N, C-alpha and C positions, 0 to 999 in steps of 0.2 A: 291655935291649930283653925277655926272659924276663918282667919283671912287666910292662909296655907288652900285650904280647903276650896276659899271663892278665889284665888289667884289660878288655881289648878280649871278650875271651872271656866274662867276666863277666855286661858289660855287655850284648852278643846276644843270649847265655842271660835277660836280667832281661828285653831288651826282648820277647823270643819269648815268655816265661811272662806278660807280661802284654796281646801280643797274641792269645795262644789263650784268655786269660779272657774278653777283651772279644767276640770270637768266641761265647762259651760263653755268656756273658752277653744277647749278642743271638740267642743259639740259642736261648736258656729265654725269654728277655722274647718273644721272638716267634712258638712256636709251643707254648703252653700251653694256650691259649686258641683257639675256633673261627679254622680256618686253611681256606678257602676256593682252589681251583686252576684259574687264569684260562686256558684255553688258545686260543693266538692261533699266525697265521700268521708266519713271519717273513719278513722280503724274497727269501730264496733259497728262499720255498718249505716249509720246513720248520715244522712244526709247534714251539709253544714253552710249556713248564706254566710258570709265575709261583703262586709260594702267597702269598697278600692275604688281608687281614682284611677283614670287612665287617661291615653293621652294618644292622639292620632298623629303620625309620622310617613311620611312619603304610603300611603295605602295604608298601611301598618297600625294595628291597635295595643297601647303597649301598658302594661300593669306593673308596678315597681315592689322588689321585698329589697328591705332591708340586709344589709351584709352577714349580717347572723341567723338568717331568716327568720322562718315564724311558721302558726300551726298554719296556715293555709297553704303558704309556700308546699310544705312537708305534703298536706295530703295533696295538692296540686303534681307534684313530682308522683308520687306513690299510686292515680291515678293516669294513664296514658291521657284519656279525656276530661273536660268539665262542662259544664253551661255556662252560661255566662249571659247575665239580663242588661239590657243597655236600652233605655227609650221604649221599656215595655217590650220587647221582644227578646225571648231567651233562645240562644244558638250554642250546636255544639261546638265546643273546641280545645286545642291543643296549646299548651306552651311551651315557647323554643327559648330559654334565656338565654339571652343576650350581654354577656359582660361590657363587651367593649364597646358597647352602646351606651353605658351607665351617665356620662357625661353630658350627652346630648337629651337624653331622656329626663333629666331631670333640670336641667334646661327649659324643656318643654313645662313638667309639671311645673315650675315655680312661674312660668310666664304664665298660666293656666290657671292657676289658683294661688297667684299672688301670694299673701301675707298669709295666706292658713297655710302655706307650703313652709314658710320661718316658724309659724307657732307650732305645728308638727313636729319637725325639727328639734326645736329647743324641748319639748317633749319626751322624744324618745330616741332623740342623735340625732347626729349630723346625716348627711346622705350620702358621703364617701364609703366607696366599696358598695353600695347597693346594687340590685341587678336589677335592669330591667327584660321582662318577660312578653316576648312578643304575640300575639293572641290568632294562630293560622286555624282558619276554618276547620274542624274536623271531617272527617266523612261520614256522614249516615250508613244507614245499614240500606236504605232504599237507594244509594248511589252503587252499590254493589249490583243489581241487580240489570 
């Protein structure tokens, strides 16, 4: 019985080490190049901050969501406007899905985030069917005066 317990402990320890390694690799892959903070409002009215990758193309910034969506995307769609912090500056935006640009934005993400994009794709699934979100500046209340 003690051999069985010892084997279980070794197996459990090994799995824990692998899990920690995968989480560390995911963190290094996703945080080593530019990351923006998306500020959305949850269904409970609470502010939710999500760290995401961003690329620029023809003067427009883009986020990217997987084909099956995510919590941040659901919150972004539910609220017409949201804030985004980039390089220390927080500004209001609206998000416009641009599914027809998926291949182009995926290529730009791969170029910018290099091996990190491949690692994250391996962990969460491929980029097929992902949806680029074009960021357009939102009009502030001051713009209406």
